[in-house]
C-alpha positions as CSV (number, residue, x, y, z in Angstrom):
1,M,4.3,22.2,-8.1
2,E,4.6,23.2,-4.5
3,T,7.2,21.6,-2.2
4,V,7.5,21.7,1.5
5,W,10.3,19.8,3.1
6,R,10.4,18.3,6.6
7,R,12.3,20.1,9.3
8,F,13.3,16.9,11.0
9,P,15.8,14.2,9.8
10,A,14.7,12.4,6.6
11,T,13.7,9.1,8.4
12,R,10.2,7.8,8.9
13,R,9.2,7.6,12.5
14,S,6.2,7.7,14.7
15,R,5.2,11.0,16.1
16,A,2.2,12.9,17.4
17,C,0.7,15.8,15.5
18,P,0.6,19.1,17.2
19,G,-2.9,20.6,17.5
20,E,-6.2,19.6,18.9
21,H,-6.2,16.0,17.6
22,Q,-3.5,13.4,18.0
23,H,-2.7,11.5,14.8
24,H,-1.0,8.2,15.4
25,G,1.2,6.5,12.8
26,S,4.4,7.2,10.8
27,V,5.5,10.4,9.1
28,G,7.2,10.7,5.7
29,T,7.2,12.6,2.4
30,V,3.7,12.6,0.8
31,L,3.1,13.4,-2.8
32,V,-0.4,14.9,-3.4
33,I,-1.6,14.7,-7.0
34,E,-4.9,16.7,-7.1
35,D,-6.0,19.1,-9.8
36,D,-8.3,21.1,-7.5
37,R,-6.1,23.7,-5.9
38,D,-8.4,24.2,-2.9
39,I,-8.5,20.5,-2.1
40,R,-4.8,20.2,-2.7
41,D,-4.0,23.0,-0.3
42,L,-6.4,21.7,2.3
43,V,-4.8,18.2,2.2
44,R,-1.4,19.7,2.4
45,R,-2.2,21.8,5.4
46,Y,-3.5,18.8,7.4
47,L,-0.6,16.6,6.4
48,E,2.0,19.2,7.3
49,R,0.3,19.7,10.7
50,A,0.7,15.9,11.2
51,G,4.4,16.2,10.6
52,H,4.7,15.1,7.0
53,A,6.7,16.8,4.3
54,V,4.4,17.4,1.3
55,L,5.0,17.6,-2.5
56,S,1.9,18.7,-4.4
57,T,1.0,19.0,-8.0
58,G,-2.1,19.3,-10.2
59,S,-0.5,17.4,-13.1
60,G,-0.4,13.6,-13.6
61,V,2.7,14.0,-15.8
62,E,4.5,16.0,-13.2
63,G,3.5,13.5,-10.6
64,L,5.0,10.7,-12.6
65,S,8.2,12.7,-12.9
66,L,8.4,13.0,-9.1
67,L,7.8,9.3,-8.7
68,A,10.5,8.5,-11.2
69,R,13.0,10.5,-9.0
70,G,11.9,8.4,-6.0
71,A,10.9,11.4,-3.9
72,P,7.7,10.3,-2.0
73,D,7.1,7.7,0.6
74,L,3.4,7.7,-0.3
75,V,1.1,9.2,-2.9
76,V,-2.4,10.7,-2.4
77,L,-3.9,10.5,-5.9
78,D,-7.0,12.0,-7.5
79,L,-8.1,9.8,-10.4
80,G,-9.8,12.7,-12.3
81,L,-6.7,14.5,-13.6
82,P,-6.9,16.8,-16.6
83,D,-3.8,15.7,-18.4
84,L,-3.5,12.0,-17.6
85,D,-5.8,9.2,-16.4
86,G,-5.2,8.7,-12.7
87,L,-5.3,5.0,-13.2
88,E,-2.1,5.2,-15.3
89,V,-0.4,7.1,-12.5
90,L,-1.5,4.3,-10.2
91,R,0.0,1.7,-12.4
92,E,3.3,3.6,-12.6
93,A,3.4,4.0,-8.8
94,G,3.1,0.2,-8.5
95,A,6.0,-0.2,-11.0
96,A,8.1,2.4,-9.1
97,G,9.1,0.1,-6.3
98,G,5.6,-0.3,-4.9
99,V,5.1,3.2,-3.6
100,P,1.9,3.1,-1.6
101,V,-1.1,5.0,-3.0
102,I,-4.2,6.3,-1.4
103,V,-6.8,7.1,-4.0
104,L,-8.8,10.3,-3.4
105,T,-11.6,10.6,-5.9
106,A,-15.3,11.4,-6.6
107,R,-15.7,8.0,-8.2
108,S,-17.7,6.2,-5.5
109,D,-19.0,3.2,-7.5
110,V,-18.0,-0.1,-6.0
111,D,-16.7,-1.4,-9.3
112,D,-14.4,1.7,-9.6
113,R,-13.1,1.0,-6.1
114,I,-12.4,-2.6,-7.0
115,R,-10.6,-1.6,-10.2
116,G,-8.4,0.9,-8.4
117,L,-7.6,-1.5,-5.5
118,S,-6.9,-4.3,-8.0
119,L,-4.3,-2.0,-9.7
120,G,-2.5,-1.7,-6.4
121,A,-4.1,1.2,-4.5
122,D,-3.6,0.8,-0.7
123,D,-6.7,2.7,0.3
124,Y,-9.6,4.5,-1.3
125,V,-11.2,7.7,0.0
126,T,-14.2,9.2,-1.8
127,K,-15.1,12.9,-2.0
128,P,-16.5,14.6,0.0
129,F,-14.1,13.5,2.6
130,S,-12.8,14.3,6.1
131,P,-9.2,15.7,5.9
132,T,-8.6,14.4,9.5
133,E,-9.6,10.9,8.4
134,L,-7.4,11.1,5.3
135,T,-4.5,12.1,7.5
136,L,-5.1,9.2,9.8
137,R,-5.2,6.8,6.8
138,V,-1.9,8.3,5.5
139,G,-0.2,7.6,8.9
140,A,-1.6,4.1,9.0
141,V,-0.4,3.2,5.5
142,L,3.0,4.6,6.2
143,A,3.2,2.7,9.5
144,R,2.5,-0.6,7.6
145,T,5.1,0.1,5.0
146,A,7.8,1.5,7.4
147,P,11.0,-0.7,7.4
148,A,11.1,-3.0,10.4
149,S,14.0,-2.9,12.9
150,S,16.5,-5.6,11.9
151,S,16.5,-6.9,15.5
152,D,12.8,-7.4,15.5
153,G,12.2,-9.2,12.2
154,A,12.2,-12.9,11.5
155,R,13.6,-14.7,8.4
156,D,11.7,-17.8,7.7
157,S,11.9,-20.4,4.9
158,Y,9.3,-22.7,3.4
159,G,9.3,-25.7,1.1
160,G,12.8,-26.8,1.7
161,G,14.2,-23.3,1.2
162,R,12.3,-22.6,-2.0
163,L,10.5,-19.6,-0.4
164,V,12.3,-17.2,2.0
165,I,10.6,-14.3,3.7
166,D,12.6,-11.7,5.6
167,E,10.1,-9.4,7.2
168,A,12.8,-7.2,8.7
169,M,14.2,-6.4,5.2
170,H,10.7,-6.5,3.6
171,R,12.1,-9.1,1.2
172,A,10.6,-12.3,-0.3
173,V,12.8,-14.7,-2.4
174,L,11.5,-17.7,-4.4
175,D,14.0,-20.2,-5.9
176,G,16.8,-17.6,-5.5
177,H,14.9,-14.8,-7.2
178,D,13.6,-11.6,-5.4
179,L,9.9,-11.1,-5.7
180,D,8.8,-7.6,-6.7
181,L,5.5,-7.4,-4.7
182,T,3.1,-4.6,-4.1
183,L,2.2,-3.8,-0.5
184,T,-1.0,-5.8,-0.7
185,E,0.7,-8.8,-2.3
186,W,3.3,-8.7,0.4
187,G,0.6,-8.5,3.1
188,V,-1.2,-11.5,1.6
189,L,2.0,-13.6,1.4
190,T,3.1,-12.8,4.9
191,T,-0.3,-13.4,6.3
192,L,-0.6,-16.8,4.7
193,S,2.9,-17.8,5.7
194,S,2.3,-16.9,9.4
195,V,0.4,-20.2,9.7
196,P,1.3,-22.4,6.7
197,G,-1.5,-24.7,5.7
198,R,-4.2,-22.8,7.6
199,P,-7.0,-21.4,5.4
200,F,-7.6,-17.7,5.6
201,S,-10.9,-16.3,4.4
202,R,-11.0,-13.2,2.1
203,Y,-12.5,-11.3,5.1
204,E,-9.5,-12.2,7.3
205,L,-7.0,-11.3,4.6
206,V,-8.6,-7.9,4.1
207,N,-8.5,-7.2,7.8
208,R,-4.9,-8.5,8.3
209,V,-3.6,-6.6,5.2
210,R,-5.6,-3.4,5.6
211,G,-6.3,-3.3,9.3
212,Y,-10.0,-2.6,8.5
213,E,-12.6,-3.4,5.9
214,F,-14.9,-1.6,3.6
215,A,-17.6,-2.5,1.0
216,G,-16.3,-4.2,-2.1
217,Y,-12.8,-4.9,-1.1
218,E,-13.3,-8.6,-0.4
219,R,-14.1,-9.0,-4.1
220,S,-10.8,-7.4,-5.2
221,M,-8.8,-9.8,-3.0
222,D,-9.1,-12.5,-5.7
223,S,-7.3,-10.1,-8.1
224,H,-4.5,-9.5,-5.7
225,V,-4.1,-13.2,-5.2
226,K,-4.1,-13.8,-9.0
227,N,-1.3,-11.2,-9.4
228,L,0.7,-12.7,-6.5
229,R,0.4,-16.2,-8.1
230,H,1.6,-14.8,-11.4
231,K,4.7,-13.4,-9.7
232,L,5.3,-16.7,-8.0
233,G,5.6,-18.4,-11.4
234,P,4.3,-21.7,-12.8
235,D,3.9,-23.1,-9.3
236,G,1.9,-20.1,-8.1
237,V,-1.4,-22.0,-7.7
238,Q,0.4,-24.7,-5.6
239,I,2.2,-22.2,-3.4
240,V,-1.0,-20.1,-2.8
241,E,-3.7,-22.7,-2.8
242,T,-7.5,-22.1,-3.1
243,V,-9.6,-23.6,-0.4
244,V,-13.0,-23.9,-2.0
245,G,-15.7,-22.1,0.0
246,V,-13.2,-20.6,2.5
247,G,-10.3,-18.7,0.9
248,Y,-6.6,-19.3,0.5
249,R,-3.7,-21.0,2.3
250,L,0.1,-21.4,1.8
251,G,0.8,-24.7,0.2
252,L,4.4,-24.9,1.5
253,R,5.5,-26.1,4.9
254,R,7.7,-24.0,7.2
255,D,11.2,-25.3,7.4
256,Q,12.5,-26.4,10.8
């Protein structure tokens, strides 16, 4: 494993990258799990140039060890690892506090993309790829997951206090219990709660949650909603309602 630590305080913040191109977004500690050393080194160079600290390894087992220690803010993950199925690493990343993951792989089939995204991947980049584009995507995902300023966030409740969403603290509580949501599940819930009762199409949810679209992702939105409903418990299908022929809506009213 190769480790390069940031030279600035260990807080995530927006910053421009030195060099010819300006990369906009947030910076943080990125774990690159890629067995091809040339690709690993290439990705590391571009990420470091954009201001990120980089941990890199060619081993899925070692990557899981770093995840367990809570080191990275984001993972760039190759699915074709020699010692462990990359999808297993993806599952563990979701279990490790919802660390965001960008999948970097030669598997370009739409069904493979849907499977990876359904398991919690936050983005999917196929090889061959542009390292500049990958760096931009890393910054965009980090910006979406960066903690909000406590003075900027809103704390809203729904259904007579049953559901409480605190965007500043990135926290959702249902019936007094914290919800352990992935980044995508959180995005779906906060999007639906932004206008309770208003139906959102799958296309809208993809663009609100991801900030852009790509082939096949709309199909995987149903899987994310299914997982969200499961975490919402027995009333999940009433809290996140299906609007036939349209998409989904929040079934709880916003409290006054």
